[in-house]
Every structure is written in structure tokens, then in C-alpha cells.
C-alpha positions in Angstrom: -25.5 25.5 -34.9 -24.6 23.5 -31.9 -25.9 20.4 -33.7 -23.9 21.3 -36.8 -20.7 21.5 -34.9 -21.4 18.2 -33.1 -22.3 16.6 -36.4 -18.9 17.8 -37.9 -17.0 16.4 -35.0 -18.8 13.1 -35.3 -18.0 12.9 -39.0 -14.3 13.8 -38.4 -14.1 11.3 -35.6 -15.3 8.5 -37.9 -12.8 9.4 -40.6 -9.5 7.4 -40.1 -6.2 7.9 -41.6 -4.7 4.8 -43.3 -0.9 4.5 -43.9 0.0 3.8 -47.5 3.0 1.5 -48.4 5.1 1.8 -51.5 7.5 -1.0 -52.7 10.8 0.4 -53.9 13.0 -1.9 -55.9 16.5 -1.2 -56.9 16.9 -3.4 -60.0 20.5 -3.9 -61.2 21.0 -5.3 -64.7 24.4 -6.8 -65.7 26.5 -4.5 -67.9 29.7 -5.6 -69.5 31.7 -3.8 -72.2 35.0 -4.7 -73.7 36.9 -2.4 -76.0 40.1 -3.2 -77.9 42.7 -0.3 -77.8 42.1 1.4 -81.2 45.8 1.9 -81.8 46.3 -1.9 -81.4 43.5 -3.2 -83.7 46.2 -4.8 -85.9 48.9 -7.0 -84.3 51.9 -8.1 -86.3 54.2 -11.0 -85.4 57.2 -10.2 -87.7 59.8 -12.9 -88.4 62.8 -11.0 -89.6 66.0 -12.9 -88.4 66.9 -16.5 -88.1 66.7 -16.1 -84.3 63.0 -15.0 -84.8 62.3 -18.3 -86.6 64.3 -20.3 -84.0 62.9 -18.6 -80.8 59.6 -17.2 -81.9 58.5 -13.6 -81.7 56.2 -11.7 -79.3 54.1 -8.6 -79.5 53.3 -7.1 -76.1 50.2 -4.9 -76.2 49.9 -2.8 -73.0 46.4 -1.9 -72.0 45.1 -3.8 -75.1 41.7 -4.4 -73.6 39.5 -2.0 -71.5 36.6 -3.5 -69.6 33.6 -2.2 -67.7 31.6 -4.8 -65.7 28.9 -4.4 -63.0 30.0 -7.6 -61.3 32.2 -10.7 -61.8 33.1 -11.5 -65.4 35.1 -13.6 -67.8 37.0 -12.4 -70.9 37.3 -15.0 -73.6 39.1 -15.1 -77.0 38.7 -17.2 -80.1 40.2 -17.3 -83.6 38.0 -17.1 -86.7 39.9 -20.1 -88.2 41.7 -23.2 -87.1 44.4 -22.3 -89.6 45.7 -19.0 -91.0 46.0 -19.3 -94.8 48.1 -17.7 -97.5 48.7 -18.9 -101.1 47.6 -22.5 -100.4 49.8 -22.8 -97.3 48.6 -22.6 -93.7 49.7 -22.0 -90.2 47.8 -23.7 -87.4 46.3 -21.1 -85.1 47.2 -23.2 -82.1 50.9 -22.4 -82.7 50.2 -18.9 -81.5 49.9 -18.3 -77.8 48.2 -15.5 -75.9 49.1 -14.4 -72.4 46.9 -12.0 -70.4 48.2 -9.8 -67.5 47.1 -6.9 -65.4 47.2 -3.5 -67.2 47.8 0.0 -65.8 44.3 -0.1 -64.1 44.2 -3.7 -62.8 41.1 -5.6 -61.9 41.2 -6.5 -58.2 41.5 -10.2 -57.6 41.5 -11.2 -61.3 43.1 -14.5 -62.6 45.0 -14.1 -65.8 45.6 -17.1 -68.2 49.1 -17.8 -69.3 50.1 -19.3 -72.7 46.6 -19.9 -74.0 46.8 -21.6 -77.5 44.7 -19.8 -80.0 41.7 -21.8 -81.1 38.4 -21.4 -83.0 36.8 -22.4 -79.6 36.4 -19.7 -77.0 39.1 -19.9 -74.3 39.0 -17.9 -71.0 41.8 -15.4 -70.7 40.6 -13.4 -67.6 38.3 -14.4 -64.8 37.2 -12.1 -61.9 34.6 -12.2 -59.2 34.8 -8.4 -59.0 33.6 -5.8 -61.4 35.3 -2.7 -62.4 35.2 0.6 -64.4 37.7 1.1 -67.2 40.0 -1.6 -66.0 42.9 -2.5 -68.4 44.3 -5.9 -69.5 47.6 -6.4 -71.2 47.8 -9.0 -74.0 51.0 -10.6 -75.3 50.9 -12.6 -78.5 53.6 -15.1 -79.2 54.3 -16.9 -82.4 56.0 -20.3 -82.5 59.7 -20.8 -82.5 61.7 -24.0 -83.3 61.6 -23.0 -87.0 57.9 -24.0 -87.1 57.1 -21.5 -89.9 60.3 -22.1 -91.9 58.6 -23.5 -94.9 55.7 -21.1 -94.9 57.4 -18.2 -96.8 56.1 -17.9 -100.4 58.6 -16.8 -102.9 57.9 -13.4 -104.5 55.9 -12.1 -101.5 57.5 -9.7 -99.1 56.3 -10.5 -96.6 54.0 -13.5 -96.8 51.1 -12.6 -94.6 48.9 -15.1 -92.7 45.8 -13.6 -91.1 42.9 -14.4 -88.9 40.4 -12.4 -86.9 40.3 -12.7 -83.2 37.1 -12.2 -81.3 37.2 -11.1 -77.6 34.0 -11.4 -75.5 33.1 -10.5 -72.0 30.4 -12.3 -70.0 29.1 -12.0 -66.5 29.8 -14.7 -64.0 
């Protein structure tokens, strides 16, 4: 029995404990979402008076865009067409300007573009090195003044409507 106990201690003495390591990675993937305010999916620039034709008209859309971004981002806009058409006539999209500004939940440190001419090429409206959750961006649309659209009304239409689709995108930076 004494030999058995000595043999047990000998075996236990030879057994060694080894530490085990585990590598833990926290892997962050970029997430960006951009949502247009559902109540503002259609924006109208209504020319009703001669002052509207002379001075242009604006449509201010408070909290028009809502963004979520896990880091820095850019918001871009583009028009589906270089010209808005109706009945064989057209209005050049670059006669319409877009201005971005901080909404009710502003993005810290963001830069907002002023008076961006609408174009079929993507143009940066907002740039930020910080991310954010449910941050809001105001967008103001401005149609041309100086009687630019004076000869674009088509008789018998009330109103004559020129339309294009705008696409807003958000990308990480």
C-alpha cells in the first residue's frame, strides 16, 4: 500500500498544468444607413407668382435625412437625369441647388455643403469624421430665379411638371 501511495505521488508529480490561451477579437464592420423622411419623399418647387420666377423658390425640408454610421461618412446626392423633361421641353438639373445643414440631432463636427448644383454625377453634401445614431440632416432645394423657367410652361397643363429622381447615398470614410 505504501508503494501504491508513493507511485500515485510520483505520477501526480510528473503531471504538469499548462496554461491555455484564447485569442479574442472584437471585429467591427462598417454600418451606414440613410433614410429619407417618409413625409418628404416628394418635394415640390412651385412657381406661382412673377416674384417666384424672378427670385426662384425654395423648399426647406427639416430633418429630411436620418443617418446611422459606425464611423466617419459622406452623404452624396445625384439626379437621375441631366435634364428634367416635360412635353418636349426640358429644365437643366444644374439650375436646381441643394443646401445641407444640421438637423435637430446634429452630427458632431460635420461639414455641410452649400449651394450644390444638382447633377447626374454624385456630389458630396455632408462629410464627417464622426459617426452617429439617428442624426438628422436638413435639406433645402432651390429652383432658379432670373426668369430661367419663364418659357417652360406648356399651355393647357396646370401645372406643367418637370420631374427627376434624386438618389442619396452614404459611404464610410
